[in-house]
C-alpha positions as CSV (number, residue, x, y, z in Angstrom):
1,M,192.6,-18.2,10.5
2,E,192.1,-15.9,7.6
3,A,191.9,-12.2,8.2
4,L,188.3,-11.5,6.9
5,K,187.4,-9.0,9.5
6,E,185.8,-5.5,9.2
7,L,188.3,-3.4,7.3
8,K,188.0,0.0,5.9
9,L,190.7,2.0,4.0
10,E,191.8,4.8,6.4
11,A,194.9,7.0,6.3
12,E,196.2,10.2,7.9
13,G,197.0,13.0,5.5
14,N,197.4,13.2,1.8
15,V,199.3,9.9,1.1
16,S,199.8,7.4,-1.7
17,L,197.5,4.4,-2.0
18,R,200.3,2.1,-0.9
19,E,200.8,4.3,2.3
20,A,197.0,4.3,2.9
21,V,196.8,0.5,2.7
22,Y,199.9,0.2,4.9
23,Q,198.5,2.5,7.6
24,T,195.2,0.6,7.5
25,L,196.7,-2.8,7.9
26,R,199.2,-1.6,10.4
27,R,196.5,-0.1,12.6
28,A,194.5,-3.3,12.3
29,I,197.4,-5.3,13.6
30,L,198.4,-2.9,16.4
31,T,194.9,-2.6,17.7
32,G,194.2,-6.3,17.7
33,T,191.6,-6.4,14.8
34,F,194.1,-8.8,13.2
35,E,195.5,-11.2,15.8
36,P,198.7,-13.2,15.8
37,G,198.3,-16.1,13.4
38,D,195.7,-14.5,11.1
39,R,196.5,-14.9,7.4
40,L,196.8,-11.8,5.3
41,M,195.8,-12.9,1.8
42,E,196.5,-10.3,-0.9
43,M,193.5,-11.0,-3.1
44,K,190.9,-10.9,-0.3
45,L,192.5,-7.8,1.3
46,A,192.5,-6.0,-2.0
47,A,188.8,-6.8,-2.5
48,Q,188.0,-5.7,1.1
49,L,189.8,-2.4,0.6
50,D,188.7,-2.0,-3.1
51,V,192.2,-1.6,-4.4
52,S,194.5,-3.6,-6.7
53,R,196.8,-6.3,-5.3
54,T,199.9,-4.2,-5.9
55,P,199.5,-1.7,-3.0
56,V,198.5,-4.5,-0.7
57,R,201.7,-6.5,-1.7
58,E,203.8,-3.4,-1.1
59,A,202.2,-2.7,2.2
60,I,202.7,-6.2,3.4
61,H,206.4,-5.9,2.5
62,L,206.7,-2.9,4.7
63,L,205.0,-4.7,7.5
64,E,207.5,-7.6,7.2
65,K,210.3,-5.1,7.7
66,E,208.7,-4.0,11.0
67,M,208.3,-7.7,12.0
68,L,204.5,-7.2,12.3
69,V,203.9,-10.0,9.8
70,K,206.0,-13.0,8.6
71,Q,206.1,-15.7,6.0
72,E,205.0,-19.1,7.3
73,P,205.6,-22.2,5.2
74,G,202.4,-23.6,3.8
75,R,200.3,-20.7,5.0
76,G,201.8,-17.6,3.4
77,V,201.8,-14.2,5.2
78,V,200.5,-14.2,8.8
79,V,200.4,-11.7,11.6
80,A,203.4,-12.2,13.8
81,G,203.1,-12.8,17.5
82,I,205.0,-10.8,20.2
83,T,207.9,-12.8,21.7
84,L,209.6,-12.2,25.0
85,K,213.0,-12.1,23.4
86,Q,211.9,-9.5,20.8
87,L,210.5,-7.4,23.7
88,R,213.7,-7.6,25.7
89,D,215.9,-7.0,22.7
90,V,214.0,-3.8,21.8
91,L,213.8,-2.5,25.4
92,E,217.5,-3.1,26.0
93,V,218.3,-0.8,23.1
94,R,215.6,1.7,23.9
95,G,216.9,1.8,27.5
96,M,220.4,2.9,26.5
97,L,219.1,5.4,24.0
98,E,216.6,6.8,26.5
99,E,219.3,7.3,29.2
100,L,221.6,9.1,26.8
101,A,218.7,11.2,25.5
102,V,217.7,12.5,29.0
103,Q,221.3,13.3,29.8
104,L,221.8,15.3,26.7
105,A,218.4,17.0,27.2
106,C,219.5,18.1,30.7
107,R,222.6,19.7,29.2
108,R,221.2,21.2,26.0
109,A,217.5,22.0,26.4
110,R,216.4,25.6,26.0
111,E,213.9,27.1,28.4
112,E,211.2,27.1,25.7
113,D,211.6,23.4,25.3
114,F,210.3,22.7,28.8
115,A,207.1,24.5,28.1
116,L,206.5,22.3,25.0
117,L,207.4,19.2,27.0
118,N,205.0,20.1,29.7
119,K,202.3,20.8,27.1
120,K,202.7,17.3,25.7
121,A,202.6,15.7,29.2
122,E,199.4,17.5,29.9
123,S,197.9,16.4,26.5
124,F,198.7,12.8,27.4
125,A,197.2,13.2,30.9
126,R,194.0,14.6,29.4
127,A,193.7,11.7,27.0
128,V,194.0,9.3,30.0
129,E,191.4,11.2,32.0
130,E,189.0,11.2,29.0
131,G,189.5,7.4,28.4
132,K,190.8,7.9,24.9
133,D,191.5,4.9,22.6
134,V,194.9,3.2,23.1
135,T,196.1,4.4,19.7
136,V,195.4,8.0,20.8
137,L,197.3,7.4,24.1
138,A,200.2,5.8,22.3
139,G,200.4,8.7,19.8
140,R,200.5,11.3,22.6
141,D,203.1,9.3,24.5
142,V,205.3,9.2,21.4
143,A,204.8,13.0,21.0
144,F,206.0,13.5,24.5
145,H,209.2,11.5,24.0
146,D,209.8,13.1,20.6
147,V,210.2,16.5,22.4
148,I,212.9,15.0,24.7
149,Y,214.8,13.6,21.7
150,R,214.7,16.9,19.9
151,M,216.0,18.6,23.1
152,T,219.2,16.5,22.7
153,D,220.1,18.4,19.5
154,N,221.7,15.2,18.2
155,D,220.4,14.3,14.8
156,R,221.9,10.8,14.8
157,L,220.3,9.9,18.1
158,I,217.0,11.2,16.8
159,Q,217.2,9.0,13.7
160,L,218.2,5.9,15.7
161,V,215.2,6.4,18.0
162,A,212.9,7.0,15.1
163,D,214.0,3.7,13.5
164,L,213.3,1.9,16.8
165,W,210.0,3.5,17.5
166,E,208.2,1.4,14.9
167,Q,209.1,-1.8,16.8
168,I,208.4,-0.2,20.2
169,Y,205.0,1.0,19.2
170,R,203.4,-2.4,19.3
171,Y,204.6,-3.0,22.8
172,R,203.4,0.4,23.8
173,I,199.9,-0.5,22.6
174,E,200.0,-3.7,24.5
175,Y,201.1,-1.9,27.6
176,L,198.3,0.8,27.4
177,K,195.5,-1.8,27.0
178,D,195.5,-1.8,30.8
179,A,194.0,1.6,31.9
180,R,196.1,1.6,35.1
181,H,199.2,1.9,33.0
182,G,198.1,5.2,31.5
183,E,197.9,6.6,35.0
184,T,201.4,5.3,35.7
185,L,202.7,7.0,32.6
186,V,201.1,10.3,33.6
187,R,203.1,10.2,36.9
188,E,206.3,9.2,35.2
189,H,205.9,12.0,32.6
190,Q,205.5,14.5,35.4
191,E,208.6,13.2,37.2
192,L,210.6,13.3,34.0
193,V,209.5,16.9,33.2
194,R,210.6,17.9,36.7
195,A,214.0,16.3,36.5
196,L,214.7,17.7,33.1
197,R,213.6,21.2,34.1
198,E,215.9,21.0,37.1
199,R,218.6,19.7,34.8
200,N,219.1,16.8,37.2
201,E,220.8,14.1,35.1
202,E,220.8,11.5,37.9
203,A,217.1,11.9,38.6
204,A,216.2,12.0,34.9
205,V,218.2,8.8,34.2
206,R,216.6,7.1,37.2
207,T,213.1,8.0,36.1
208,A,213.8,6.9,32.5
209,R,215.1,3.5,33.8
210,L,212.0,3.0,35.9
211,H,209.8,4.1,33.0
212,I,211.1,1.3,30.8
213,A,211.4,-1.3,33.6
214,N,207.7,-0.9,34.5
215,Q,206.7,-1.4,30.9
216,E,208.8,-4.5,30.5
217,L,207.4,-6.1,33.7
218,A,203.8,-5.3,32.7
219,I,204.1,-6.6,29.2
220,V,206.0,-9.7,30.1
221,S,203.3,-10.5,32.7
222,R,200.6,-9.9,30.0
223,L,202.3,-12.1,27.4
224,E,202.9,-14.9,29.9
225,G,199.3,-14.7,30.9
226,K,198.2,-15.1,27.2
227,D,200.5,-18.1,26.9
228,R,198.7,-19.8,29.7
229,E,195.2,-19.2,28.3
């Protein structure tokens, strides 16, 4: 298949043309406008977005680093699928970082941090209640977790998580496509806020583990269902 679908150049903030093209293509992949196996042809994408081929080529290179696209012999660049091994590899690493993060947050968080964390949890809950788009839900979920990572006061941990977030984001989108999972996340966020506020490391780690396990089970089930179609 060739990716000749509706595509409009869109970007957040005042960014370079390369960044605008990158954000546009990335969003199209993450939201399913471009599906696994779709070909991304520089010339046609450049014409669709009314840009030269250079920013498209540079954007595709960035997407390759995130494993959102790949080179396929005889076909060129195609949208990469999501494999169970990639999912488990990413979530194993995320699980360890998440547990460390909530432990450190319990020990180091300031009182004002809890107010901000609760605000982010409420923002996510409102988005679920209002039936917002999955990209909005994913963004607010990321914002919630970002507060927890900042509460650790560990710059290296924050950087490691930031590097991993790009790979996790695609799975988060896949998870949130089922509206029921948004409601599950609302409850898990509330439990995590409560455990952190009480500085209960055991409860915080238990909730973080459940949070990730639920996502893995749901996404694995969804991927296996797609394989059977």
